[in-house]
C-alpha positions as CSV (number, residue, x, y, z in Angstrom):
1,M,23.8,-38.5,-64.3
2,D,22.5,-40.5,-61.4
3,F,21.5,-39.1,-58.0
4,D,24.8,-40.1,-56.3
5,T,26.8,-38.0,-58.8
6,H,24.5,-35.0,-58.1
7,M,25.1,-35.5,-54.4
8,R,28.9,-35.7,-54.9
9,M,28.9,-32.5,-56.9
10,G,26.2,-30.6,-54.9
11,H,27.5,-31.3,-51.4
12,P,30.6,-29.1,-51.6
13,I,28.7,-26.4,-53.4
14,V,26.0,-26.2,-50.8
15,F,28.3,-26.5,-47.9
16,A,30.7,-23.9,-49.4
17,L,27.7,-21.5,-49.8
18,I,26.7,-22.1,-46.1
19,I,30.2,-21.5,-44.9
20,F,30.6,-18.4,-47.1
21,C,27.4,-16.8,-45.9
22,S,28.2,-17.8,-42.3
23,I,31.5,-16.0,-42.5
24,I,29.7,-12.8,-43.6
25,E,27.1,-13.3,-40.8
26,L,30.0,-13.9,-38.3
27,S,31.6,-10.6,-39.5
28,I,28.5,-8.6,-39.1
29,S,27.5,-10.1,-35.8
30,A,31.0,-9.8,-34.3
31,W,31.2,-6.1,-35.4
32,L,27.8,-5.4,-33.9
33,T,28.7,-7.2,-30.7
34,S,31.9,-5.2,-30.3
35,R,30.0,-1.9,-30.9
36,F,27.3,-2.9,-28.5
37,S,29.9,-3.9,-25.8
38,A,31.9,-0.7,-26.3
39,N,29.2,1.9,-26.6
40,H,26.2,0.2,-24.9
41,N,24.0,1.7,-27.6
42,Y,21.7,-1.3,-28.3
43,F,18.0,-0.7,-28.6
44,S,17.1,-3.4,-26.1
45,L,18.7,-6.4,-24.3
46,A,16.9,-8.6,-26.8
47,E,18.7,-7.0,-29.7
48,R,22.1,-7.4,-28.0
49,D,21.6,-11.0,-26.9
50,R,20.1,-12.2,-30.2
51,T,23.1,-10.6,-32.0
52,R,25.4,-12.6,-29.7
53,F,23.4,-15.8,-30.4
54,L,23.8,-15.2,-34.2
55,L,27.5,-14.8,-33.5
56,F,27.6,-18.2,-31.8
57,T,25.5,-19.8,-34.5
58,S,27.8,-18.4,-37.2
59,A,30.9,-19.8,-35.5
60,W,29.2,-23.1,-34.9
61,T,28.2,-23.4,-38.6
62,I,31.6,-22.5,-39.9
63,V,33.5,-25.0,-37.7
64,S,31.0,-27.8,-38.0
65,S,30.3,-27.4,-41.7
66,S,34.1,-27.4,-42.4
67,L,34.4,-30.6,-40.4
68,Y,31.5,-32.3,-42.3
69,M,33.0,-31.3,-45.6
70,F,36.2,-33.0,-44.4
71,F,34.2,-36.1,-43.3
72,F,32.4,-36.2,-46.6
73,F,35.5,-36.3,-48.7
74,Y,38.0,-38.1,-46.5
75,L,35.9,-40.4,-44.4
76,P,32.9,-41.3,-46.6
77,G,32.4,-44.8,-45.2
78,S,32.6,-43.7,-41.5
79,V,29.7,-43.0,-39.2
80,L,30.6,-39.2,-39.3
81,G,30.6,-39.2,-43.1
82,G,27.3,-40.9,-43.3
83,V,23.9,-39.6,-44.2
84,A,22.4,-40.1,-40.8
85,S,25.2,-38.0,-39.2
86,H,24.7,-35.3,-41.8
87,I,20.9,-35.2,-41.0
88,S,21.6,-34.9,-37.3
89,F,24.1,-32.1,-37.8
90,L,21.9,-30.3,-40.3
91,F,18.8,-30.6,-38.1
92,L,20.7,-29.0,-35.1
93,T,22.1,-26.3,-37.4
94,W,18.7,-25.7,-38.9
95,A,17.2,-25.3,-35.4
96,F,19.9,-22.8,-34.5
97,W,19.4,-20.7,-37.6
98,T,15.6,-20.8,-37.4
99,A,15.7,-19.7,-33.8
100,G,18.3,-17.0,-34.6
101,A,16.6,-15.6,-37.6
102,T,13.2,-15.6,-35.9
103,S,14.5,-14.1,-32.7
104,I,16.4,-11.2,-34.4
105,T,13.4,-10.5,-36.5
106,T,11.2,-10.4,-33.4
107,A,13.7,-8.2,-31.5
108,L,13.7,-5.7,-34.3
109,V,9.9,-5.7,-34.4
110,G,9.7,-4.7,-38.0
111,E,11.2,-1.3,-37.3
112,L,14.1,-1.6,-39.7
113,N,13.4,1.0,-42.4
114,R,15.0,4.1,-43.6
115,N,13.4,6.2,-40.9
116,S,14.7,4.0,-38.0
117,Q,18.1,5.8,-37.6
118,S,16.7,7.4,-34.4
119,V,15.6,4.1,-33.0
120,F,18.4,1.7,-33.9
121,A,22.1,2.7,-33.8
122,Y,23.1,0.5,-36.7
123,P,20.1,-0.1,-38.9
124,V,22.0,-1.1,-42.1
125,Q,24.1,-3.7,-40.3
126,L,21.1,-5.0,-38.4
127,N,19.2,-5.3,-41.7
128,A,22.1,-7.3,-43.2
129,L,22.3,-9.4,-40.1
130,Q,18.6,-10.3,-40.3
131,G,18.8,-10.9,-44.1
132,F,21.8,-13.2,-44.0
133,A,20.3,-15.1,-41.1
134,W,17.2,-15.9,-43.2
135,V,19.4,-16.8,-46.3
136,I,21.5,-19.2,-44.3
137,E,18.4,-20.7,-42.8
138,A,16.9,-21.3,-46.3
139,V,20.2,-22.9,-47.5
140,V,20.4,-25.2,-44.5
141,T,16.8,-26.1,-45.0
142,F,17.6,-27.1,-48.6
143,A,20.6,-29.1,-47.4
144,L,18.5,-30.9,-44.8
145,L,15.8,-31.8,-47.3
146,A,18.4,-33.1,-49.7
147,A,20.0,-35.2,-47.0
148,L,16.5,-36.6,-46.1
149,I,15.8,-37.4,-49.7
150,R,19.1,-39.2,-50.0
151,Y,18.5,-41.1,-46.7
152,I,15.1,-42.5,-47.5
153,P,16.1,-44.6,-50.6
154,A,19.4,-45.6,-49.0
155,N,17.6,-46.8,-45.9
156,R,15.0,-48.9,-47.9
157,C,17.7,-50.9,-49.6
158,T,19.1,-52.2,-46.3
C-alpha cells in the first residue's frame, strides 16, 4: 500500500476519533457550564471560564472537523479539500486544544485527587474534562503531523 492509500483510509478514522472525543468533551463541559451557571459553585473564575472555553473548542472541533471530512470526500480537488487547507485548520484547532488543555490544567493547579471533594464541586467531571482535553490535543497533534508529512512531498513535486 502506498502513502496515499494510507491517507485515504486514515483520514476518516482520525477525524472520526477527533469528533467522537469532542462530543464527549462537549457533553462534559456543557454539563459543568450549566451547573456552574445554576449553582455558582465553581472554585474560581478561571475554572468557570476555562470550562466555557473548552465548550467552545469542542463545538468548533465538531463542526469544523465534520466540514473537513465532507470536503475530503466530496471536494478533494478543491482548495478546501487540499492539504494546505487541512494544515491551516488543524493548526488553529491544535492551538485551541493546547490552550484549553493547558489552561484547565493550570486552573485546577494539580488539586484533582480523591481528597479534593471539599475544594472542587465536581472533581470527577473536571478530571474527565482535563483528560479528554489532553487526549484530543494529542490526536489533533498526530493529524497535524500527518498532514505536514503529506504536504512536504506533495509540495516538492510541483
